C-alpha positions as CSV (number, residue, x, y, z in Angstrom):
1,M,115.4,165.8,144.6
2,P,119.0,166.4,143.4
3,F,120.1,164.2,139.7
4,Q,122.7,163.0,141.8
5,H,120.0,161.5,144.4
6,R,118.1,160.1,141.4
7,I,120.8,157.8,140.0
8,D,121.8,157.2,143.4
9,V,117.8,155.9,143.8
10,A,117.6,154.2,140.0
11,F,121.0,152.4,140.5
12,L,119.2,150.5,143.4
13,I,115.8,149.9,141.8
14,M,117.7,148.6,139.0
15,C,119.6,146.0,141.3
16,V,116.9,144.9,143.4
17,G,115.2,143.9,139.5
18,V,117.6,142.3,138.2
19,V,118.2,140.2,141.4
20,S,115.0,139.1,141.4
21,N,114.7,138.7,137.5
22,A,117.6,136.7,137.6
23,R,116.2,134.3,141.1
24,A,112.9,133.9,138.9
25,Q,114.0,132.5,135.7
26,D,116.5,130.2,137.2
27,V,113.4,129.0,139.4
28,A,111.5,128.9,136.1
29,S,114.4,126.7,134.0
30,A,114.4,124.4,136.8
31,R,110.6,123.4,136.7
32,T,110.8,123.3,132.9
33,E,114.4,121.5,131.9
34,T,113.6,118.3,130.9
35,V,115.8,115.6,128.9
36,S,114.0,113.2,126.4
37,I,116.0,109.4,126.5
38,G,115.2,107.4,123.8
39,Q,114.3,103.4,124.3
40,A,118.4,102.2,124.7
41,R,116.8,98.8,123.4
42,T,113.4,96.9,121.8
43,V,111.2,95.4,123.5
44,S,112.6,92.7,121.2
45,D,116.2,92.8,122.5
46,A,115.3,92.9,126.7
47,V,116.0,90.3,129.0
48,L,114.7,89.1,132.0
49,H,116.7,89.0,135.2
50,P,116.2,87.5,138.3
51,G,113.9,89.0,140.9
52,D,111.6,89.1,137.5
53,H,108.1,87.1,137.1
54,L,107.2,84.7,134.3
55,K,103.5,84.6,133.8
56,I,102.9,80.7,132.1
57,T,99.4,79.3,130.5
58,V,98.9,75.8,129.9
59,L,96.3,73.9,128.0
60,S,96.5,71.4,130.5
61,D,94.5,68.9,133.2
62,D,97.9,69.8,135.0
63,K,97.1,73.2,136.7
64,D,100.3,73.3,138.4
65,L,101.8,74.1,135.1
66,T,100.1,76.9,134.6
67,G,101.0,80.1,137.0
68,E,103.3,83.2,137.8
69,F,106.9,82.6,138.8
70,E,109.3,83.9,139.8
71,V,113.3,83.9,138.7
72,A,115.3,82.6,141.0
73,P,119.4,83.7,140.7
74,D,120.6,80.8,139.0
75,G,118.3,82.4,136.3
76,T,115.5,79.5,136.6
77,L,112.2,79.3,137.4
78,K,111.0,79.1,140.9
79,H,109.1,76.0,140.4
80,P,110.0,72.5,140.5
81,L,109.2,71.6,137.6
82,Y,110.5,74.3,135.5
83,N,113.9,75.0,137.6
84,Q,115.3,73.2,134.8
85,V,114.2,76.1,132.0
86,K,116.9,79.0,132.3
87,V,114.9,82.1,131.2
88,A,117.2,84.5,132.4
89,G,119.4,86.7,129.8
90,V,116.8,84.9,126.7
91,P,115.0,87.4,124.7
92,V,111.4,87.9,125.6
93,T,110.8,87.2,122.6
94,S,112.3,83.7,122.6
95,L,111.0,82.5,125.7
96,K,107.8,80.6,124.5
97,G,110.2,78.8,122.6
98,Q,112.2,77.7,125.7
99,I,108.6,76.3,127.6
100,V,106.9,74.9,124.7
101,S,110.5,72.8,124.0
102,F,110.9,71.7,127.7
103,L,106.6,70.8,127.4
104,R,107.7,68.6,124.8
105,K,108.7,65.8,127.4
106,F,105.6,65.5,129.1
107,Q,103.2,66.8,126.3
108,K,103.1,65.9,122.2
109,E,102.1,69.7,120.9
110,P,101.7,71.7,124.0
111,Q,99.8,74.6,124.0
112,V,101.1,78.0,125.8
113,E,100.9,81.3,126.6
114,V,103.8,83.2,128.1
115,E,104.4,86.9,129.3
116,P,107.5,87.9,130.8
117,L,107.2,91.0,133.9
118,F,109.9,93.3,134.8
119,E,110.4,94.2,138.6
120,V,109.9,98.0,138.7
121,T,109.7,99.9,142.1
122,V,107.7,103.1,141.2
123,V,108.3,106.1,144.6
124,G,107.4,109.5,145.7
125,E,104.8,111.3,144.6
126,V,101.8,108.9,143.5
127,N,98.8,107.0,145.5
128,K,100.7,103.3,145.4
129,P,104.2,103.2,145.6
130,G,105.6,100.2,145.5
131,V,107.7,97.1,143.9
132,F,105.2,96.5,140.4
133,F,106.1,93.7,137.4
134,L,104.8,94.9,134.6
135,A,105.0,93.4,131.1
136,P,108.3,94.4,128.3
137,E,105.8,97.0,126.7
138,T,104.8,98.8,129.1
139,T,106.1,102.3,128.8
140,V,107.7,104.7,132.0
141,Q,103.9,107.0,131.3
142,A,102.5,104.0,132.0
143,V,103.8,102.4,135.4
144,E,103.3,106.2,136.3
145,N,99.0,105.5,136.1
146,A,99.5,101.6,137.3
147,S,101.1,102.9,140.8
148,G,97.6,104.6,140.8
149,G,98.6,107.9,139.2
150,P,100.7,111.4,140.6
151,T,99.3,112.8,143.7
152,S,98.0,116.5,144.0
153,R,101.3,117.6,145.0
154,A,103.6,115.6,142.1
155,D,105.2,117.3,139.6
156,L,105.1,115.4,135.9
157,G,108.0,117.6,135.0
158,A,110.3,116.3,137.8
159,V,110.1,112.8,137.3
160,S,113.7,110.7,137.9
161,L,114.3,107.1,136.1
162,L,117.4,105.0,137.5
163,R,118.7,102.7,134.9
164,D,122.1,100.6,135.0
165,G,123.0,103.1,137.9
166,R,122.0,106.3,135.5
167,I,119.4,108.7,136.7
168,T,117.7,110.2,134.0
169,S,114.7,113.2,133.9
170,V,111.9,112.0,131.7
171,R,108.3,114.9,131.2
172,L,104.9,112.9,132.0
173,A,101.7,114.6,130.5
174,E,99.0,113.5,130.4
175,D,98.8,113.2,126.9
176,S,102.4,112.5,125.8
177,Q,102.3,112.6,122.3
178,G,105.9,114.4,121.1
179,Y,107.7,113.1,123.6
180,N,109.8,110.3,123.0
181,M,108.4,108.3,126.2
182,P,110.6,104.9,127.1
183,T,109.1,102.0,127.1
184,I,110.7,100.0,131.2
185,Q,113.5,97.6,131.6
186,S,114.7,95.3,134.5
187,G,115.2,96.8,137.6
188,D,113.4,101.0,137.1
189,R,113.4,102.8,139.5
190,I,111.3,105.3,138.8
191,S,110.7,108.3,141.0
192,V,107.9,110.8,141.1
193,G,109.2,114.5,142.7
194,A,106.9,116.9,144.4
195,Q,106.2,120.5,143.1
196,R,108.3,123.6,144.2
197,N,107.4,126.5,145.9
198,V,108.1,129.5,143.7
199,M,107.9,131.9,146.4
200,A,110.0,129.9,149.0
201,N,113.1,129.7,146.9
202,L,112.7,133.4,145.7
203,T,112.2,134.3,149.5
204,P,116.1,134.8,149.9
205,F,116.3,137.1,147.3
206,V,113.0,139.3,148.6
207,G,114.9,139.9,151.7
208,V,117.2,141.2,149.3
209,G,115.6,143.4,147.1
210,A,113.8,145.2,150.8
211,S,116.9,146.0,152.3
212,L,118.2,147.4,149.0
213,V,115.3,149.1,149.1
214,S,115.5,150.2,153.0
215,L,118.7,151.6,151.8
216,A,117.6,153.6,149.3
217,V,115.1,155.4,151.2
218,L,117.5,155.7,154.1
219,I,120.0,157.8,151.6
220,I,117.2,160.1,150.0
221,S,116.7,160.9,154.4
222,H,119.8,161.3,154.7
223,R,120.5,163.9,151.7
């Protein structure tokens, strides 16, 4: 083969390699890129919002005082008696005091336990997507487990967290050590993405490479 022919073929093969390698690197980086997010606020700073729930347990003969109650749009609880108590916007660490102070109108020393529950929506590649009411100390990792775990198609490196109108990427793993896993906040929406088909992403560039190789063969045959 003449020297010039060899240069032409080598150049075309090099172009194929550069294009294919660049695309493969793009796909790989798209799968591994993550954004580490910290806890925007501590659990003690968290507050209930309308739509969240508050679980109240009272040691009393009046069973109607115990239950899980929804926070109403006006910030009180949807309950004939607790609708006099404002709970929305109150730090979760102060909720027990709010309920105890109210119940002192009816009991001398009320024995009360309260558990705030934030409304969180989980969609995507999980076995049980839907709306969940979870404790403030629940991490995003635990939310994925609460929704029945990931499906076989789930990509734990492609999880998005919608919070306060902002979407952030979160990496989940079987072992979350080493990641700054955020705790949930009221209204969070977590979406678990599906695994990408790398070969499907490379198909257009494979076609370009095949065309360049065919062109090289034609040049060689012609010359």
